[in-house]
N, CA, C and O atoms as CSV, one atom per row, in Angstrom:
chain,resi,resn,atom,element,x,y,z
A,1,MET,N,N,-3.369,14.585,-8.282
A,1,MET,CA,C,-4.004,13.919,-7.153
A,1,MET,C,C,-2.951,13.492,-6.138
A,1,MET,O,O,-1.871,13.022,-6.494
A,2,LYS,N,N,-3.289,13.664,-4.885
A,2,LYS,CA,C,-2.428,13.202,-3.794
A,2,LYS,C,C,-3.291,12.355,-2.869
A,2,LYS,O,O,-4.315,12.812,-2.360
A,3,LYS,N,N,-2.863,11.116,-2.660
A,3,LYS,CA,C,-3.648,10.208,-1.827
A,3,LYS,C,C,-2.705,9.309,-1.058
A,3,LYS,O,O,-1.629,8.962,-1.545
A,4,VAL,N,N,-3.110,8.929,0.148
A,4,VAL,CA,C,-2.356,7.962,0.936
A,4,VAL,C,C,-3.326,6.920,1.495
A,4,VAL,O,O,-4.387,7.243,2.030
A,5,TYR,N,N,-2.920,5.665,1.351
A,5,TYR,CA,C,-3.653,4.535,1.926
A,5,TYR,C,C,-2.813,4.042,3.095
A,5,TYR,O,O,-1.619,3.783,2.941
A,6,PHE,N,N,-3.433,3.911,4.267
A,6,PHE,CA,C,-2.670,3.527,5.455
A,6,PHE,C,C,-3.549,2.756,6.426
A,6,PHE,O,O,-4.761,2.646,6.239
A,7,LEU,N,N,-2.918,2.226,7.465
A,7,LEU,CA,C,-3.624,1.500,8.511
A,7,LEU,C,C,-3.341,2.219,9.827
A,7,LEU,O,O,-2.186,2.358,10.229
A,8,GLN,N,N,-4.395,2.674,10.493
A,8,GLN,CA,C,-4.254,3.465,11.720
A,8,GLN,C,C,-3.577,2.674,12.839
A,8,GLN,O,O,-2.880,3.261,13.667
A,9,THR,N,N,-3.769,1.370,12.879
A,9,THR,CA,C,-3.204,0.552,13.956
A,9,THR,C,C,-1.750,0.168,13.700
A,9,THR,O,O,-1.129,-0.492,14.533
A,10,CYS,N,N,-1.208,0.570,12.567
A,10,CYS,CA,C,0.172,0.237,12.197
A,10,CYS,C,C,1.115,1.326,12.695
A,10,CYS,O,O,1.036,2.473,12.255
A,11,ASP,N,N,2.010,0.963,13.615
A,11,ASP,CA,C,2.959,1.939,14.166
A,11,ASP,C,C,3.820,2.576,13.081
A,11,ASP,O,O,4.080,3.779,13.118
A,12,THR,N,N,4.261,1.776,12.118
A,12,THR,CA,C,5.104,2.283,11.039
A,12,THR,C,C,4.343,3.305,10.199
A,12,THR,O,O,4.893,4.349,9.848
A,13,CYS,N,N,3.089,3.015,9.875
A,13,CYS,CA,C,2.272,3.973,9.114
A,13,CYS,C,C,2.136,5.283,9.882
A,13,CYS,O,O,2.296,6.361,9.310
A,14,ARG,N,N,1.840,5.190,11.180
A,14,ARG,CA,C,1.671,6.397,11.993
A,14,ARG,C,C,2.959,7.216,12.012
A,14,ARG,O,O,2.916,8.440,11.890
A,15,ARG,N,N,4.105,6.548,12.164
A,15,ARG,CA,C,5.391,7.240,12.193
A,15,ARG,C,C,5.641,7.958,10.865
A,15,ARG,O,O,6.047,9.120,10.849
A,16,ILE,N,N,5.399,7.263,9.756
A,16,ILE,CA,C,5.642,7.853,8.435
A,16,ILE,C,C,4.688,9.017,8.179
A,16,ILE,O,O,5.095,10.028,7.606
A,17,LEU,N,N,3.440,8.892,8.588
A,17,LEU,CA,C,2.485,9.988,8.387
A,17,LEU,C,C,2.886,11.238,9.182
A,17,LEU,O,O,2.585,12.356,8.765
A,18,LYS,N,N,3.557,11.056,10.314
A,18,LYS,CA,C,4.055,12.200,11.086
A,18,LYS,C,C,5.284,12.804,10.412
A,18,LYS,O,O,5.500,14.015,10.448
A,19,GLU,N,N,6.081,11.935,9.797
A,19,GLU,CA,C,7.359,12.316,9.194
A,19,GLU,C,C,7.183,13.027,7.845
A,19,GLU,O,O,7.979,13.895,7.486
A,20,VAL,N,N,6.151,12.658,7.115
A,20,VAL,CA,C,5.927,13.161,5.760
A,20,VAL,C,C,4.838,14.234,5.789
A,20,VAL,O,O,3.844,14.101,6.504
A,21,ASN,N,N,5.030,15.281,5.017
A,21,ASN,CA,C,4.036,16.353,4.947
A,21,ASN,C,C,2.849,15.871,4.108
A,21,ASN,O,O,2.929,15.811,2.881
A,22,THR,N,N,1.754,15.530,4.784
A,22,THR,CA,C,0.582,15.006,4.067
A,22,THR,C,C,-0.500,16.068,3.878
A,22,THR,O,O,-1.655,15.737,3.608
A,23,ALA,N,N,-0.135,17.334,4.016
A,23,ALA,CA,C,-1.098,18.410,3.766
A,23,ALA,C,C,-1.550,18.315,2.312
A,23,ALA,O,O,-0.728,18.195,1.404
A,24,GLY,N,N,-2.852,18.369,2.102
A,24,GLY,CA,C,-3.384,18.292,0.747
A,24,GLY,C,C,-3.603,16.867,0.255
A,24,GLY,O,O,-4.072,16.661,-0.864
A,25,PHE,N,N,-3.268,15.884,1.085
A,25,PHE,CA,C,-3.475,14.485,0.710
A,25,PHE,C,C,-4.859,14.017,1.131
A,25,PHE,O,O,-5.336,14.361,2.213
A,26,ASP,N,N,-5.498,13.233,0.276
A,26,ASP,CA,C,-6.713,12.520,0.627
A,26,ASP,C,C,-6.224,11.296,1.396
A,26,ASP,O,O,-5.470,10.487,0.855
A,27,ARG,N,N,-6.650,11.153,2.658
A,27,ARG,CA,C,-6.177,10.045,3.492
A,27,ARG,C,C,-7.255,8.984,3.616
A,27,ARG,O,O,-8.398,9.287,3.957
A,28,GLN,N,N,-6.889,7.734,3.338
A,28,GLN,CA,C,-7.854,6.636,3.440
A,28,GLN,C,C,-7.319,5.552,4.361
A,28,GLN,O,O,-6.303,4.916,4.080
A,29,GLU,N,N,-8.033,5.356,5.473
A,29,GLU,CA,C,-7.680,4.315,6.430
A,29,GLU,C,C,-8.309,3.019,5.906
A,29,GLU,O,O,-9.532,2.903,5.833
A,30,ILE,N,N,-7.470,2.053,5.544
A,30,ILE,CA,C,-7.950,0.903,4.767
A,30,ILE,C,C,-8.752,-0.131,5.554
A,30,ILE,O,O,-9.418,-0.975,4.955
A,31,LYS,N,N,-8.701,-0.080,6.884
A,31,LYS,CA,C,-9.535,-1.002,7.653
A,31,LYS,C,C,-10.957,-0.454,7.730
A,31,LYS,O,O,-11.925,-1.196,7.566
A,32,ALA,N,N,-11.074,0.844,7.980
A,32,ALA,CA,C,-12.388,1.488,8.078
A,32,ALA,C,C,-13.045,1.621,6.703
A,32,ALA,O,O,-14.260,1.474,6.570
A,33,LYS,N,N,-12.230,1.900,5.687
A,33,LYS,CA,C,-12.736,2.093,4.326
A,33,LYS,C,C,-11.855,1.282,3.374
A,33,LYS,O,O,-10.876,1.797,2.835
A,34,PRO,N,N,-12.211,0.015,3.174
A,34,PRO,CA,C,-11.372,-0.858,2.331
A,34,PRO,C,C,-11.159,-0.324,0.920
A,34,PRO,O,O,-11.973,0.426,0.382
A,35,VAL,N,N,-10.052,-0.732,0.351
A,35,VAL,CA,C,-9.690,-0.353,-1.013
A,35,VAL,C,C,-10.718,-0.943,-1.979
A,35,VAL,O,O,-11.082,-2.114,-1.871
A,36,THR,N,N,-11.177,-0.129,-2.915
A,36,THR,CA,C,-12.149,-0.594,-3.911
A,36,THR,C,C,-11.403,-1.216,-5.100
A,36,THR,O,O,-10.188,-1.068,-5.236
A,37,VAL,N,N,-12.143,-1.901,-5.939
A,37,VAL,CA,C,-11.570,-2.483,-7.157
A,37,VAL,C,C,-10.954,-1.364,-8.003
A,37,VAL,O,O,-9.840,-1.511,-8.506
A,38,ALA,N,N,-11.673,-0.246,-8.161
A,38,ALA,CA,C,-11.177,0.870,-8.978
A,38,ALA,C,C,-9.886,1.445,-8.395
A,38,ALA,O,O,-8.961,1.768,-9.140
A,39,GLN,N,N,-9.818,1.575,-7.072
A,39,GLN,CA,C,-8.611,2.103,-6.436
A,39,GLN,C,C,-7.429,1.157,-6.634
A,39,GLN,O,O,-6.315,1.594,-6.919
A,40,LEU,N,N,-7.685,-0.147,-6.481
A,40,LEU,CA,C,-6.613,-1.120,-6.672
A,40,LEU,C,C,-6.151,-1.134,-8.130
A,40,LEU,O,O,-4.960,-1.276,-8.407
A,41,GLU,N,N,-7.097,-0.986,-9.055
A,41,GLU,CA,C,-6.735,-0.936,-10.482
A,41,GLU,C,C,-5.862,0.293,-10.766
A,41,GLU,O,O,-4.920,0.220,-11.554
A,42,GLU,N,N,-6.177,1.413,-10.124
A,42,GLU,CA,C,-5.365,2.621,-10.295
A,42,GLU,C,C,-3.941,2.368,-9.775
A,42,GLU,O,O,-2.965,2.737,-10.428
A,43,MET,N,N,-3.830,1.739,-8.599
A,43,MET,CA,C,-2.516,1.420,-8.044
A,43,MET,C,C,-1.749,0.487,-8.977
A,43,MET,O,O,-0.544,0.640,-9.179
A,44,TYR,N,N,-2.471,-0.483,-9.540
A,44,TYR,CA,C,-1.835,-1.428,-10.471
A,44,TYR,C,C,-1.339,-0.712,-11.733
A,44,TYR,O,O,-0.249,-0.998,-12.228
A,45,THR,N,N,-2.138,0.207,-12.241
A,45,THR,CA,C,-1.755,0.964,-13.434
A,45,THR,C,C,-0.441,1.705,-13.198
A,45,THR,O,O,0.400,1.783,-14.093
A,46,LEU,N,N,-0.264,2.248,-11.994
A,46,LEU,CA,C,0.947,3.003,-11.666
A,46,LEU,C,C,2.144,2.107,-11.346
A,46,LEU,O,O,3.289,2.485,-11.595
A,47,SER,N,N,1.879,0.916,-10.793
A,47,SER,CA,C,2.973,0.036,-10.358
A,47,SER,C,C,3.250,-1.120,-11.322
A,47,SER,O,O,4.338,-1.697,-11.319
A,48,ASN,N,N,2.252,-1.449,-12.148
A,48,ASN,CA,C,2.332,-2.587,-13.079
A,48,ASN,C,C,2.541,-3.929,-12.394
A,48,ASN,O,O,3.043,-4.871,-13.007
A,49,SER,N,N,2.155,-4.018,-11.118
A,49,SER,CA,C,2.350,-5.282,-10.402
A,49,SER,C,C,1.470,-5.346,-9.160
A,49,SER,O,O,1.512,-4.461,-8.305
A,50,TYR,N,N,0.671,-6.409,-9.076
A,50,TYR,CA,C,-0.077,-6.641,-7.834
A,50,TYR,C,C,0.878,-7.174,-6.774
A,50,TYR,O,O,0.697,-6.913,-5.585
A,51,GLU,N,N,1.889,-7.917,-7.201
A,51,GLU,CA,C,2.854,-8.457,-6.239
A,51,GLU,C,C,3.577,-7.318,-5.506
A,51,GLU,O,O,3.842,-7.429,-4.309
A,52,ALA,N,N,3.895,-6.238,-6.206
A,52,ALA,CA,C,4.560,-5.087,-5.585
A,52,ALA,C,C,3.665,-4.442,-4.519
A,52,ALA,O,O,4.160,-3.840,-3.567
A,53,LEU,N,N,2.358,-4.572,-4.687
A,53,LEU,CA,C,1.396,-3.996,-3.747
A,53,LEU,C,C,1.071,-4.945,-2.589
A,53,LEU,O,O,0.368,-4.569,-1.651
A,54,PHE,N,N,1.578,-6.157,-2.658
A,54,PHE,CA,C,1.221,-7.212,-1.710
A,54,PHE,C,C,2.176,-7.229,-0.520
A,54,PHE,O,O,3.395,-7.179,-0.685
A,55,ASN,N,N,1.610,-7.298,0.668
A,55,ASN,CA,C,2.376,-7.308,1.917
A,55,ASN,C,C,2.743,-8.739,2.298
A,55,ASN,O,O,1.901,-9.489,2.791
A,56,LYS,N,N,3.990,-9.112,2.071
A,56,LYS,CA,C,4.449,-10.463,2.405
A,56,LYS,C,C,4.873,-10.585,3.866
A,56,LYS,O,O,5.326,-11.645,4.299
A,57,ARG,N,N,4.725,-9.497,4.627
A,57,ARG,CA,C,5.032,-9.545,6.062
A,57,ARG,C,C,3.774,-9.756,6.904
A,57,ARG,O,O,3.860,-9.898,8.123
A,58,ALA,N,N,2.620,-9.776,6.263
A,58,ALA,CA,C,1.358,-9.935,6.993
A,58,ALA,C,C,1.333,-11.280,7.724
A,58,ALA,O,O,1.786,-12.297,7.199
A,59,LYS,N,N,0.798,-11.261,8.934
A,59,LYS,CA,C,0.682,-12.501,9.717
A,59,LYS,C,C,-0.140,-13.532,8.956
A,59,LYS,O,O,0.152,-14.726,9.001
A,60,LEU,N,N,-1.161,-13.068,8.265
A,60,LEU,CA,C,-2.032,-13.954,7.500
A,60,LEU,C,C,-1.269,-14.646,6.371
A,60,LEU,O,O,-1.556,-15.797,6.040
A,61,TYR,N,N,-0.308,-13.954,5.786
A,61,TYR,CA,C,0.531,-14.527,4.728
A,61,TYR,C,C,1.261,-15.747,5.262
A,61,TYR,O,O,1.334,-16.784,4.602
A,62,LYS,N,N,1.802,-15.608,6.468
A,62,LYS,CA,C,2.521,-16.720,7.092
A,62,LYS,C,C,1.561,-17.822,7.519
A,62,LYS,O,O,1.821,-19.000,7.277
A,63,SER,N,N,0.445,-17.444,8.157
A,63,SER,CA,C,-0.481,-18.461,8.660
A,63,SER,C,C,-1.165,-19.239,7.536
A,63,SER,O,O,-1.529,-20.400,7.722
A,64,MET,N,N,-1.343,-18.609,6.372
A,64,MET,CA,C,-1.940,-19.307,5.225
A,64,MET,C,C,-0.879,-20.062,4.416
A,64,MET,O,O,-1.194,-20.726,3.429
A,65,ASP,N,N,0.373,-19.950,4.845
A,65,ASP,CA,C,1.507,-20.601,4.179
A,65,ASP,C,C,1.578,-20.254,2.695
A,65,ASP,O,O,1.839,-21.115,1.854
A,66,LEU,N,N,1.342,-18.986,2.390
A,66,LEU,CA,C,1.375,-18.540,0.990
A,66,LEU,C,C,2.801,-18.510,0.436
A,66,LEU,O,O,3.007,-18.558,-0.776
A,67,LYS,N,N,3.776,-18.430,1.335
A,67,LYS,CA,C,5.171,-18.378,0.915
A,67,LYS,C,C,5.563,-19.607,0.099
A,67,LYS,O,O,6.375,-19.517,-0.822
A,68,SER,N,N,4.986,-20.745,0.441
A,68,SER,CA,C,5.339,-21.989,-0.240
A,68,SER,C,C,4.533,-22.210,-1.519
A,68,SER,O,O,4.693,-23.227,-2.194
A,69,GLN,N,N,3.666,-21.252,-1.847
A,69,GLN,CA,C,2.822,-21.392,-3.033
A,69,GLN,C,C,3.280,-20.443,-4.136
A,69,GLN,O,O,3.892,-19.407,-3.876
A,70,ILE,N,N,2.972,-20.817,-5.354
A,70,ILE,CA,C,3.217,-19.922,-6.488
A,70,ILE,C,C,1.916,-19.154,-6.697
A,70,ILE,O,O,0.868,-19.734,-6.979
A,71,ILE,N,N,2.012,-17.842,-6.552
A,71,ILE,CA,C,0.809,-17.005,-6.601
A,71,ILE,C,C,0.838,-16.163,-7.871
A,71,ILE,O,O,1.841,-15.520,-8.179
A,72,SER,N,N,-0.263,-16.174,-8.596
A,72,SER,CA,C,-0.370,-15.398,-9.835
A,72,SER,C,C,-0.734,-13.951,-9.510
A,72,SER,O,O,-1.164,-13.644,-8.398
A,73,GLU,N,N,-0.558,-13.068,-10.488
A,73,GLU,CA,C,-0.953,-11.664,-10.323
A,73,GLU,C,C,-2.450,-11.573,-9.976
A,73,GLU,O,O,-2.848,-10.771,-9.132
A,74,ALA,N,N,-3.263,-12.394,-10.630
A,74,ALA,CA,C,-4.716,-12.377,-10.365
A,74,ALA,C,C,-5.002,-12.782,-8.919
A,74,ALA,O,O,-5.904,-12.235,-8.284
A,75,GLU,N,N,-4.235,-13.740,-8.404
A,75,GLU,CA,C,-4.430,-14.166,-7.013
A,75,GLU,C,C,-3.970,-13.088,-6.040
A,75,GLU,O,O,-4.628,-12.857,-5.026
A,76,TYR,N,N,-2.840,-12.416,-6.331
A,76,TYR,CA,C,-2.407,-11.297,-5.487
A,76,TYR,C,C,-3.512,-10.248,-5.421
A,76,TYR,O,O,-3.837,-9.737,-4.349
A,77,ARG,N,N,-4.082,-9.938,-6.578
A,77,ARG,CA,C,-5.165,-8.952,-6.659
A,77,ARG,C,C,-6.333,-9.362,-5.762
A,77,ARG,O,O,-6.847,-8.555,-4.989
A,78,GLN,N,N,-6.743,-10.624,-5.875
A,78,GLN,CA,C,-7.878,-11.125,-5.112
A,78,GLN,C,C,-7.602,-11.080,-3.607
A,78,GLN,O,O,-8.463,-10.671,-2.828
A,79,TYR,N,N,-6.409,-11.498,-3.205
A,79,TYR,CA,C,-6.052,-11.464,-1.774
A,79,TYR,C,C,-6.118,-10.034,-1.226
A,79,TYR,O,O,-6.642,-9.812,-0.134
A,80,ILE,N,N,-5.591,-9.072,-1.975
A,80,ILE,CA,C,-5.598,-7.672,-1.522
A,80,ILE,C,C,-7.034,-7.165,-1.381
A,80,ILE,O,O,-7.351,-6.458,-0.425
A,81,LEU,N,N,-7.895,-7.520,-2.321
A,81,LEU,CA,C,-9.292,-7.077,-2.253
A,81,LEU,C,C,-10.052,-7.742,-1.111
A,81,LEU,O,O,-10.953,-7.137,-0.529
A,82,GLU,N,N,-9.696,-8.983,-0.788
A,82,GLU,CA,C,-10.411,-9.723,0.255
A,82,GLU,C,C,-9.961,-9.352,1.667
A,82,GLU,O,O,-10.760,-9.413,2.602
A,83,GLU,N,N,-8.694,-8.969,1.836
A,83,GLU,CA,C,-8.153,-8.747,3.175
A,83,GLU,C,C,-7.231,-7.526,3.187
A,83,GLU,O,O,-6.188,-7.519,2.534
A,84,TYR,N,N,-7.624,-6.503,3.930
A,84,TYR,CA,C,-6.873,-5.241,3.941
A,84,TYR,C,C,-5.414,-5.418,4.374
A,84,TYR,O,O,-4.554,-4.650,3.942
A,85,THR,N,N,-5.119,-6.404,5.210
A,85,THR,CA,C,-3.740,-6.566,5.690
A,85,THR,C,C,-2.781,-6.970,4.578
A,85,THR,O,O,-1.565,-6.875,4.746
A,86,PHE,N,N,-3.313,-7.419,3.446
A,86,PHE,CA,C,-2.446,-7.826,2.339
A,86,PHE,C,C,-1.958,-6.649,1.481
A,86,PHE,O,O,-1.117,-6.834,0.602
A,87,LEU,N,N,-2.478,-5.448,1.730
A,87,LEU,CA,C,-1.967,-4.283,0.989
A,87,LEU,C,C,-0.713,-3.784,1.695
A,87,LEU,O,O,-0.747,-3.440,2.876
A,88,LYS,N,N,0.393,-3.748,0.956
A,88,LYS,CA,C,1.642,-3.218,1.521
A,88,LYS,C,C,1.411,-1.740,1.791
A,88,LYS,O,O,0.882,-1.026,0.940
A,89,ARG,N,N,1.805,-1.279,2.975
A,89,ARG,CA,C,1.481,0.088,3.338
A,89,ARG,C,C,2.649,0.799,3.981
A,89,ARG,O,O,3.609,0.188,4.452
A,90,PRO,N,N,2.530,2.114,3.982
A,90,PRO,CA,C,1.502,2.919,3.326
A,90,PRO,C,C,1.722,2.976,1.813
A,90,PRO,O,O,2.813,2.700,1.315
A,91,VAL,N,N,0.663,3.341,1.102
A,91,VAL,CA,C,0.758,3.574,-0.343
A,91,VAL,C,C,0.439,5.043,-0.571
A,91,VAL,O,O,-0.644,5.519,-0.233
A,92,PHE,N,N,1.397,5.749,-1.148
A,92,PHE,CA,C,1.214,7.163,-1.490
A,92,PHE,C,C,1.099,7.277,-3.001
A,92,PHE,O,O,1.884,6.682,-3.739
A,93,ILE,N,N,0.122,8.042,-3.453
A,93,ILE,CA,C,0.010,8.369,-4.874
A,93,ILE,C,C,0.155,9.883,-4.977
A,93,ILE,O,O,-0.611,10.640,-4.382
A,94,VAL,N,N,1.152,10.302,-5.743
A,94,VAL,CA,C,1.395,11.725,-5.960
A,94,VAL,C,C,1.390,11.935,-7.464
A,94,VAL,O,O,2.311,11.522,-8.170
A,95,GLU,N,N,0.324,12.591,-7.944
A,95,GLU,CA,C,0.098,12.781,-9.370
A,95,GLU,C,C,0.125,11.426,-10.088
A,95,GLU,O,O,-0.781,10.612,-9.909
A,96,ASP,N,N,1.170,11.179,-10.907
A,96,ASP,CA,C,1.194,9.922,-11.653
A,96,ASP,C,C,2.278,8.972,-11.148
A,96,ASP,O,O,2.720,8.082,-11.874
A,97,GLU,N,N,2.706,9.169,-9.890
A,97,GLU,CA,C,3.711,8.289,-9.299
A,97,GLU,C,C,3.148,7.604,-8.068
A,97,GLU,O,O,2.323,8.162,-7.345
A,98,ILE,N,N,3.618,6.364,-7.843
A,98,ILE,CA,C,3.176,5.603,-6.682
A,98,ILE,C,C,4.387,5.255,-5.831
A,98,ILE,O,O,5.457,4.930,-6.346
A,99,PHE,N,N,4.197,5.329,-4.515
A,99,PHE,CA,C,5.241,5.003,-3.547
A,99,PHE,C,C,4.650,3.949,-2.616
A,99,PHE,O,O,3.723,4.225,-1.854
A,100,ILE,N,N,5.203,2.734,-2.690
A,100,ILE,CA,C,4.617,1.594,-1.985
A,100,ILE,C,C,5.531,1.138,-0.858
A,100,ILE,O,O,6.719,0.887,-1.062
A,101,GLY,N,N,4.957,1.038,0.334
A,101,GLY,CA,C,5.691,0.466,1.452
A,101,GLY,C,C,6.436,1.470,2.294
A,101,GLY,O,O,6.288,2.681,2.131
A,102,ASN,N,N,7.248,0.941,3.207
A,102,ASN,CA,C,7.862,1.792,4.222
A,102,ASN,C,C,9.385,1.742,4.230
A,102,ASN,O,O,10.008,2.126,5.220
A,103,SER,N,N,9.989,1.279,3.148
A,103,SER,CA,C,11.451,1.235,3.124
A,103,SER,C,C,12.005,2.661,3.134
A,103,SER,O,O,11.363,3.589,2.642
A,104,LYS,N,N,13.198,2.822,3.696
A,104,LYS,CA,C,13.824,4.144,3.764
A,104,LYS,C,C,13.926,4.773,2.379
A,104,LYS,O,O,13.661,5.962,2.208
A,105,LYS,N,N,14.311,3.968,1.395
A,105,LYS,CA,C,14.491,4.468,0.029
A,105,LYS,C,C,13.176,5.028,-0.522
A,105,LYS,O,O,13.155,6.117,-1.097
A,106,VAL,N,N,12.091,4.287,-0.348
A,106,VAL,CA,C,10.773,4.718,-0.846
A,106,VAL,C,C,10.347,6.020,-0.168
A,106,VAL,O,O,9.861,6.935,-0.832
A,107,ILE,N,N,10.527,6.103,1.145
A,107,ILE,CA,C,10.105,7.297,1.882
A,107,ILE,C,C,10.967,8.503,1.494
A,107,ILE,O,O,10.455,9.619,1.401
A,108,GLU,N,N,12.257,8.294,1.268
A,108,GLU,CA,C,13.125,9.385,0.820
A,108,GLU,C,C,12.698,9.899,-0.555
A,108,GLU,O,O,12.644,11.108,-0.780
A,109,LEU,N,N,12.395,8.977,-1.475
A,109,LEU,CA,C,11.923,9.378,-2.814
A,109,LEU,C,C,10.608,10.156,-2.714
A,109,LEU,O,O,10.405,11.145,-3.418
A,110,LEU,N,N,9.720,9.694,-1.830
A,110,LEU,CA,C,8.438,10.375,-1.609
A,110,LEU,C,C,8.675,11.797,-1.100
A,110,LEU,O,O,8.069,12.744,-1.600
A,111,LYS,N,N,9.548,11.945,-0.115
A,111,LYS,CA,C,9.830,13.265,0.451
A,111,LYS,C,C,10.405,14.195,-0.612
A,111,LYS,O,O,10.060,15.376,-0.652
A,112,GLU,N,N,11.280,13.672,-1.475
A,112,GLU,CA,C,11.830,14.477,-2.561
A,112,GLU,C,C,10.728,14.944,-3.500
A,112,GLU,O,O,10.728,16.087,-3.958
A,113,LYS,N,N,9.790,14.047,-3.780
A,113,LYS,CA,C,8.701,14.351,-4.714
A,113,LYS,C,C,7.780,15.447,-4.179
A,113,LYS,O,O,7.394,16.353,-4.918
A,114,ILE,N,N,7.430,15.362,-2.896
A,114,ILE,CA,C,6.463,16.323,-2.346
A,114,ILE,C,C,7.115,17.541,-1.720
A,114,ILE,O,O,6.437,18.502,-1.358
A,115,GLY,N,N,8.444,17.498,-1.592
A,115,GLY,CA,C,9.177,18.655,-1.066
A,115,GLY,C,C,8.988,18.782,0.390
A,115,GLY,O,O,9.532,19.699,1.005
């Protein structure tokens, strides 16, 4: 399976989608079609962490002052399900590997994986 979760209004997501060969990928725009519980569980199975999937750069993260709170894995899960901006993006799933976020290292590993 090849899938990418992204946000169309995110400049970084758009740049990465142009940079990476997404032919054959199922593309899901997370604002128009929010992540389901089953999809998030699949991401968790591959990453073993809701925190790894959580976007700590989201404006809402700052405005809710979540930085000063201790957040459990269950709470990270709930925040991601309630608000699409809390999913760190883009998220690429290639077979049984997950690539989360937009760091150079992650994108390089993704490019190596998909050729």
